[in-house]
KOLVEXKE-267428 format. One record per residue: residue in one letter; chain; x, y, z of N, C-alpha, C, O in turn. Coordinates in pm, 1 decimal, padded with zeros to 6 digits. Each point is the difference from the previous one (the first is absolute). Layout:
BEGIN
PT; type; mol; nu; nv; nw; cau; cav; caw; cu; cv; cw; ou; ov; ow
PT; A; A; X; Y; Z; X; Y; Z; X; Y; Z; X; Y; Z .
...
//
This chain:
BEGIN
PT; type; mol; nu; nv; nw; cau; cav; caw; cu; cv; cw; ou; ov; ow
PT; M; A; -01638.9; -03993.1; 00100.0; 00009.5; -00072.9; 00128.2; -00121.8; 00022.3; 00078.7; -00014.6; 00115.9; 00039.0 .
PT; D; A; -00074.0; -00198.7; -00007.5; -00128.8; 00083.7; 00106.0; 00027.9; -00076.9; 00127.5; 00112.6; -00049.5; 00005.3 .
PT; A; A; -00171.1; 00034.7; 00070.7; -00016.6; -00023.1; 00155.3; 00019.1; -00165.6; 00017.4; 00059.7; -00053.7; 00093.3 .
PT; D; A; -00129.7; -00019.5; -00214.5; 00050.1; -00077.5; 00041.1; 00122.2; -00092.9; -00069.0; 00018.2; -00113.1; 00045.1 .
PT; T; A; 00048.8; 00153.6; -00133.9; 00132.1; -00041.8; -00057.2; 00078.0; -00019.7; 00136.0; 00004.9; 00079.8; 00093.6 .
PT; E; A; 00062.8; -00219.5; -00104.9; 00077.1; -00067.8; 00072.7; 00154.8; -00040.3; -00067.4; 00004.2; 00010.4; -00122.6 .
PT; Q; A; 00076.3; -00038.8; 00165.8; 00145.4; -00046.9; -00006.0; 00008.6; 00025.8; -00144.3; -00059.3; -00060.4; -00089.4 .
PT; I; A; 00167.3; 00189.7; 00075.9; 00021.5; 00047.7; -00148.5; 00147.8; 00104.2; 00079.2; 00011.1; 00075.3; 00096.8 .
PT; A; A; 00058.4; -00115.4; -00179.5; 00126.6; 00105.3; 00009.4; 00046.2; 00047.0; -00162.0; -00012.8; -00063.5; -00104.7 .
PT; F; A; 00066.5; 00189.2; 00127.2; -00034.2; 00084.2; -00129.7; 00159.5; 00123.8; 00015.8; 00018.7; 00071.8; 00098.2 .
PT; K; A; 00056.7; -00077.2; -00198.4; 00070.9; 00079.7; -00015.1; -00022.5; 00053.8; -00198.4; 00032.4; -00064.6; -00099.6 .
PT; C; A; -00104.3; 00215.3; 00109.9; -00028.3; 00060.1; -00113.3; 00042.9; 00153.6; -00016.5; 00038.8; 00079.3; 00085.7 .
PT; T; A; -00058.0; -00063.3; -00222.1; -00005.2; 00135.0; -00028.5; -00164.8; 00053.6; 00012.2; -00096.8; -00071.7; -00025.7 .
PT; F; A; 00091.3; 00186.7; 00062.3; -00136.5; 00017.5; -00025.4; -00013.9; 00184.3; -00036.2; 00040.7; 00098.0; 00062.3 .
PT; K; A; -00131.9; -00115.5; -00216.1; 00065.9; 00096.0; -00089.9; -00105.0; 00091.6; 00023.5; -00108.7; -00053.1; 00023.0 .
PT; D; A; 00112.5; 00194.5; -00022.6; -00125.2; 00063.8; -00016.4; -00109.8; 00025.1; 00188.3; -00121.6; 00005.7; 00017.8 .
PT; C; A; 00200.6; -00000.2; 00050.9; -00010.2; -00055.0; 00130.9; -00061.0; 00154.0; 00122.6; 00062.8; 00103.5; 00022.0 .
PT; N; A; -00151.6; -00129.9; 00014.9; 00000.0; 00115.6; 00118.2; -00033.6; -00034.3; 00136.1; -00078.5; 00064.1; 00069.9 .
PT; I; A; 00169.2; -00214.3; -00019.9; -00012.3; -00002.6; 00120.5; 00164.9; -00027.1; 00033.4; 00080.4; -00021.0; -00090.8 .
PT; D; A; -00035.4; 00025.2; 00259.1; 00140.0; -00011.0; -00036.9; 00062.2; -00152.8; 00112.5; 00107.3; 00004.3; 00060.2 .
PT; G; A; -00162.9; -00074.5; -00057.3; 00037.1; -00103.5; 00007.4; -00118.6; -00152.3; 00012.3; -00112.8; 00005.7; -00048.8 .
PT; I; A; 00149.3; -00092.8; 00099.0; -00064.1; -00135.1; 00012.9; 00044.9; -00044.8; 00100.5; 00120.9; -00021.9; 00007.5 .
PT; E; A; -00213.4; -00006.2; 00106.5; 00008.0; -00023.8; 00113.0; 00021.5; -00181.8; 00025.0; -00103.7; -00060.2; -00027.8 .
PT; A; A; 00177.1; 00002.2; 00057.5; 00028.3; -00126.0; 00021.1; -00119.4; -00026.0; 00135.3; -00015.6; 00072.4; 00098.4 .
PT; D; A; -00078.8; -00235.7; -00143.5; -00046.4; 00001.9; 00130.8; 00005.9; -00182.5; 00037.9; -00050.8; -00105.7; -00037.2 .
PT; E; A; 00136.1; 00152.0; 00122.4; 00043.2; -00187.1; -00001.6; -00104.2; -00118.3; 00096.0; 00016.1; -00117.4; 00033.3 .
PT; I; A; -00123.0; 00215.8; -00012.8; -00108.5; -00115.8; 00089.2; -00083.8; -00029.6; -00116.1; -00057.7; -00106.5; 00021.8 .
PT; R; A; 00007.9; 00182.9; -00202.0; -00010.1; -00071.8; -00064.0; 00111.9; -00072.3; -00079.9; -00034.2; -00082.4; -00084.8 .
PT; G; A; 00161.8; 00107.1; 00105.9; 00116.4; -00067.6; -00115.5; -00003.0; 00116.2; -00085.0; -00052.8; -00064.6; -00090.5 .
PT; I; A; 00062.0; 00164.8; 00046.9; 00040.3; 00057.5; -00097.7; 00139.2; 00084.6; 00036.0; 00026.0; 00055.4; 00106.8 .
PT; A; A; 00056.9; -00061.8; -00229.2; 00118.0; 00060.7; 00080.3; 00024.3; 00069.5; -00138.9; -00019.9; -00051.6; -00110.0 .
PT; S; A; 00076.0; 00202.9; 00140.2; 00009.9; 00105.7; -00134.4; 00118.7; 00056.0; 00042.3; -00009.7; 00068.9; 00101.6 .
PT; K; A; 00161.1; -00083.3; -00170.4; 00097.7; 00011.9; 00031.5; 00084.3; 00067.0; -00120.8; 00003.0; -00041.3; -00115.9 .
PT; D; A; 00064.6; 00153.4; 00168.4; 00065.1; 00091.2; -00162.7; -00083.6; 00011.2; -00135.3; 00044.5; -00013.8; -00114.0 .
PT; N; A; -00180.4; 00042.9; 00153.1; -00055.5; 00060.5; -00111.3; 00038.4; 00140.4; -00045.4; 00057.2; 00083.5; 00070.1 .
PT; T; A; -00101.1; -00066.8; -00212.4; 00032.0; 00119.2; -00055.7; -00126.2; 00061.5; -00025.3; -00078.3; -00052.7; -00079.1 .
PT; L; A; 00054.6; 00143.5; 00129.6; -00111.0; 00141.5; -00019.6; 00007.3; 00091.5; -00063.9; 00047.7; 00103.6; 00046.2 .
PT; E; A; -00090.2; -00111.6; -00165.9; 00026.6; 00163.0; -00066.4; -00101.5; 00078.4; -00043.3; -00085.2; -00039.4; -00079.7 .
PT; R; A; 00089.2; 00162.2; 00133.1; -00098.8; 00107.2; 00043.0; -00088.2; -00005.8; -00162.1; 00036.7; -00061.5; -00100.2 .
PT; P; A; -00158.2; 00144.8; 00116.6; -00071.5; 00011.7; -00087.8; 00053.6; 00045.9; -00114.6; 00095.2; 00077.4; 00009.6 .
PT; L; A; -00144.1; -00114.6; -00139.3; 00055.7; 00058.1; -00119.2; -00009.4; 00168.7; -00017.0; 00084.6; 00051.0; -00073.5 .
PT; D; A; -00187.3; 00039.8; 00140.5; 00014.3; 00131.6; -00026.7; 00080.1; 00061.1; 00107.9; 00053.4; 00110.3; -00011.8 .
PT; E; A; -00044.6; -00200.8; 00140.7; 00130.9; 00066.6; 00040.1; 00121.9; -00024.5; -00032.4; 00097.9; 00071.4; 00021.9 .
PT; Q; A; -00101.9; -00172.2; -00074.5; 00153.0; -00016.4; -00071.2; 00031.4; 00068.8; -00120.3; 00118.4; 00005.1; -00033.5 .
PT; R; A; -00196.7; 00043.2; -00029.5; -00014.3; 00109.4; -00098.4; 00008.1; 00125.7; 00036.9; 00059.0; 00075.5; -00077.3 .
PT; Q; A; -00111.5; -00023.6; 00195.0; 00005.4; 00167.8; 00055.5; 00128.0; -00047.8; 00054.7; 00069.1; 00100.5; 00016.7 .
PT; G; A; -00006.2; -00202.6; 00018.3; 00177.3; 00051.2; 00065.6; 00087.5; -00033.6; -00088.6; 00119.0; 00018.5; 00025.7 .
PT; F; A; -00169.3; -00090.8; -00183.1; 00069.0; -00021.3; -00086.0; 00035.8; 00180.1; -00061.8; 00112.6; 00049.7; -00004.2 .
PT; E; A; -00257.7; 00027.4; -00042.2; -00021.9; 00099.7; -00022.0; 00094.2; 00099.9; 00083.9; 00073.1; 00089.3; -00042.8 .
PT; E; A; -00091.7; -00122.6; 00148.5; 00081.4; 00123.8; 00093.9; 00182.1; 00002.5; -00021.3; 00083.6; 00090.3; -00000.2 .
PT; R; A; -00076.5; -00285.0; -00021.5; 00157.6; 00029.8; 00009.2; 00024.1; 00058.7; -00162.3; 00093.9; 00077.4; -00018.5 .
PT; L; A; -00156.5; -00105.7; -00063.6; 00012.8; 00043.6; -00132.5; 00008.9; 00179.8; -00000.8; 00082.7; 00058.9; -00069.6 .
PT; K; A; -00164.9; 00000.1; 00143.2; 00020.5; 00130.5; 00002.7; 00161.6; 00045.2; 00062.2; 00054.2; 00110.5; -00003.8 .
PT; L; A; -00022.8; -00190.8; 00039.0; 00138.3; 00029.8; 00094.4; 00122.9; -00013.1; -00144.3; 00095.2; 00075.6; -00019.3 .
PT; L; A; -00135.0; -00189.6; -00061.8; 00134.0; 00002.7; -00117.8; -00058.4; 00053.5; -00124.1; 00082.2; 00028.3; -00087.2 .
PT; A; A; -00222.6; -00005.8; 00057.1; -00008.3; 00078.4; -00101.9; -00102.1; 00169.3; 00061.9; -00117.3; 00002.3; 00037.2 .
PT; P; A; 00190.2; 00087.5; -00044.3; -00095.9; 00083.8; 00064.3; -00054.4; 00117.7; -00133.8; 00057.4; 00039.1; -00101.7 .
PT; S; A; -00157.8; -00017.0; 00145.4; -00064.8; 00066.0; -00104.1; 00072.5; 00138.9; -00047.7; 00076.1; 00072.8; 00063.7 .
PT; S; A; -00130.0; -00059.7; -00209.6; 00063.0; 00139.2; -00040.9; -00003.0; 00131.4; 00065.1; 00079.9; 00092.0; -00017.7 .
PT; D; A; -00225.6; -00095.7; 00128.4; 00017.9; 00099.1; 00097.4; 00137.2; -00003.2; 00064.0; 00089.5; 00084.6; 00000.8 .
PT; D; A; -00097.2; -00199.0; 00049.8; 00078.1; -00004.2; 00159.0; 00151.7; 00039.6; -00062.3; 00080.9; 00070.4; 00060.3 .
PT; L; A; -00057.6; -00134.1; -00202.2; 00155.5; 00037.2; -00052.4; -00006.8; 00128.5; -00065.8; 00096.4; 00040.1; -00065.1 .
PT; A; A; -00205.2; 00029.4; 00077.1; -00006.3; 00175.0; -00060.4; 00079.2; 00079.7; 00134.0; 00094.9; 00078.3; -00003.8 .
PT; L; A; -00192.0; -00143.2; 00152.3; 00022.8; 00080.7; 00117.1; 00171.6; -00037.1; 00019.8; 00070.3; 00098.0; 00024.9 .
PT; L; A; -00010.9; -00212.9; -00033.3; 00088.9; -00062.7; 00041.3; 00131.6; 00110.5; -00099.1; 00099.0; 00051.6; 00051.9 .
PT; D; A; -00127.3; -00044.0; -00155.8; 00053.9; 00053.5; -00142.7; -00018.6; 00191.0; 00067.3; 00083.1; 00075.7; -00050.4 .
PT; Q; A; -00155.1; -00027.4; 00124.8; -00068.5; 00150.4; 00022.9; 00098.1; 00006.7; 00152.7; 00033.2; 00105.1; 00054.8 .
PT; L; A; -00006.1; -00215.8; -00016.1; 00070.7; 00006.0; 00149.4; 00146.5; -00027.3; -00063.0; 00087.1; 00039.9; 00077.3 .
PT; R; A; -00047.8; -00083.2; -00167.9; 00159.1; -00019.9; -00009.2; 00062.1; -00122.8; 00022.5; 00121.1; -00022.2; 00001.3 .
PT; L; A; -00216.5; -00058.9; 00017.1; 00035.9; -00123.3; 00072.9; 00003.0; -00121.9; -00121.6; 00045.0; -00108.7; 00036.5 .
PT; I; A; -00089.4; 00121.3; -00174.8; 00051.6; -00092.2; -00065.6; 00024.4; 00122.2; -00126.8; -00030.8; 00119.2; -00000.5 .
PT; K; A; 00094.5; -00198.3; -00096.1; 00037.1; 00070.5; -00131.9; -00007.4; -00098.1; -00095.4; 00001.4; -00118.9; 00032.1 .
PT; T; A; -00010.7; 00163.0; -00168.5; -00018.0; -00115.4; -00115.8; 00113.2; -00007.9; -00053.1; 00057.2; 00100.9; -00041.4 .
PT; E; A; 00003.6; -00240.8; 00031.8; 00125.9; -00092.6; -00081.2; -00064.1; -00073.7; -00082.0; -00076.8; -00084.1; 00046.7 .
PT; N; A; 00092.2; 00097.0; -00188.9; -00046.4; -00083.4; -00105.6; -00094.1; -00045.1; 00029.6; -00007.7; -00117.2; 00036.7 .
PT; G; A; -00111.7; 00213.0; -00045.4; -00123.1; -00017.2; 00004.1; -00047.5; -00080.1; 00158.0; -00111.4; -00050.2; 00014.7 .
PT; R; A; 00210.0; 00050.6; 00085.8; -00094.4; -00097.9; 00119.8; 00053.4; 00123.4; 00128.6; 00107.6; 00058.4; 00012.7 .
PT; P; A; -00202.5; -00054.0; 00048.4; 00052.5; 00055.5; 00141.9; 00070.0; -00058.7; 00081.5; -00014.5; -00119.1; 00027.5 .
PT; V; A; 00094.8; 00189.7; 00019.5; 00123.7; -00015.1; 00053.1; 00006.6; 00114.7; 00179.0; 00000.2; 00122.9; 00007.6 .
PT; L; A; 00003.7; -00212.6; 00093.0; 00037.7; 00067.5; 00118.0; 00137.1; 00107.9; -00013.4; 00108.5; -00041.5; -00040.7 .
PT; T; A; -00125.8; 00148.9; 00071.1; 00103.2; 00159.4; 00013.9; 00071.9; -00030.6; 00156.1; -00017.7; -00077.2; 00094.3 .
PT; E; A; 00101.0; 00178.9; -00128.3; 00103.4; -00066.0; 00150.2; -00073.6; 00024.0; 00128.0; -00005.9; -00064.6; 00104.5 .
PT; A; A; -00068.2; 00217.6; -00158.2; -00080.2; -00005.7; 00099.0; -00086.0; -00106.1; 00066.0; 00000.0; -00032.2; 00118.8 .
PT; A; A; -00079.9; -00020.3; -00227.1; -00064.7; -00112.1; 00080.0; 00061.3; -00108.6; 00058.6; -00059.8; -00058.9; 00090.0 .
PT; N; A; 00203.9; 00010.7; -00137.3; 00030.9; -00102.4; 00049.2; 00063.4; 00074.3; 00158.0; 00005.1; -00073.5; 00098.6 .
PT; S; A; 00032.8; 00196.8; -00088.8; 00079.7; 00056.0; 00126.2; -00162.2; 00004.5; 00103.5; 00009.2; 00001.2; 00122.8 .
PT; A; A; -00087.9; 00000.0; -00162.1; -00124.9; 00017.8; 00082.7; -00012.2; -00162.3; 00033.0; 00005.9; -00025.7; 00120.2 .
PT; I; A; -00023.1; -00094.4; -00214.9; 00004.4; -00112.8; 00030.8; 00095.2; -00059.6; 00102.8; -00038.3; -00079.6; 00085.8 .
PT; G; A; 00199.5; 00133.1; -00101.7; 00075.2; -00039.1; 00063.5; -00025.2; 00037.4; 00118.7; 00011.8; -00081.4; 00091.6 .
PT; S; A; -00058.7; 00234.9; -00063.0; -00017.0; 00017.6; 00137.2; -00100.4; -00075.0; 00080.0; 00019.4; 00000.7; 00121.5 .
PT; L; A; -00147.1; -00080.2; -00176.8; -00042.6; -00084.7; 00078.0; -00008.5; -00068.0; 00064.0; -00071.6; -00015.4; 00099.0 .
PT; A; A; 00185.7; -00069.8; -00170.3; 00075.3; -00125.9; 00024.0; 00066.2; 00007.1; 00172.6; 00066.6; -00093.4; 00044.4 .
//
């Protein structure tokens, strides 16, 4: 859309986008409403990796939690101990 664009209305999903919004311009007859602007892929990947760390702790993290007696292993899986559950409960 350039400076000469007139009379356009749209509702779109913009992917890998580095803008926060598209402004309407009533004088030129441009309407933009309820568009979806998805953040750039690199930002999305970073956010995904951060969330993944919360769900899948590293072996170093698991070793530390084990040393602090906050997890134990049952059937080959890490499980929170009573101490961890008590600590989490006190945060609520």
